[in-house]
N, C-alpha and C positions, 0 to 999 in steps of 0.2 A: 800479123805474120802469116805467110802462106807457105805451102809445101815448096814452091819454087824459090822463095827467099830463104827458107831454112837451109837449103843445100849450100848456100854461100854464107851462112852464118857461123859464128863461133859456137861450137857444141859444148865446150867445157863449161861446167856449171849448170847445165840444163838437166831437168828431171827427165829420166828415160825409163821406158818399160818395154821389154821384149814381148811382143804379142804373138809372133809366129817365128818358127825356125825349122830348118831341115833337121836339126839336132834337138830332140825333145827336152834335153836337159837345160837348154837356154830359155825356154818359154817361162815367163813369169818373173824373170830377173827384173828387179826394179831398184832404182837408186839414182844417184847423180853422176854424170859423166865427169871424171876427174882427169882423164887424159885421152889422147887420140893419136893413133899412128895411121899409116897409109891403109892398113887392112883391118885394124881393130879399134874397138872402143873399150876403155877401161872404166867400169862402172862400180861405184862404191855404194853398196846396199848393206845387207847383213854381213857381207864380206866383200872382198875385192874380186870382181869378175873381169876376165879378159874375153871379150866377145868378138868373134870374127864378123865384120860387116857383111861379107858376102852371104852368110848363112841366115840372116835374120830380117825381120820387119820390126821397126822400132816406133814406138809412140812417144813423142816428145811433148812435154807440157810447157807452154809459154804463155804467160799472162792469162792463166786459167783456160787456155784453149789447148786442145789436144790435136796434134798433127801426126799422122801416120806416114811413114816413109820407108821405102825399101833400102836396106843397108847397101845394096849394090850401087845405088845412086850416090852414096857417100864415099865410095872407094877412091883413094887418091891421097896424096900428101895434103894435110890440112892447109898448109900455107899456100899451096897452089890453088886449092879450091877457093880460099878467101881472096886471093889475088884476082881471080876471074870477076869477082864482084866489082872491083874498081875499074876494070877495063870496059864495062858496059857503058 
């Protein structure tokens, strides 16, 4: 999986870690994505975090590979982002 294919991938269930943020309180949040909305990711770690996509850079772990992506690239309704994959 590459950064380009991750954008059109289902994020729920993936392991995620916030590595950069304009809000220092989000840096270091780590856990599994349990839900996603147009502008947020909901991550279950030590507790449930609602993280705005616009503010963060996220490292996803897939098949023991780590992929870093800017949250701004993920903004949008998840179902529309996934639909783009099938139109290619």
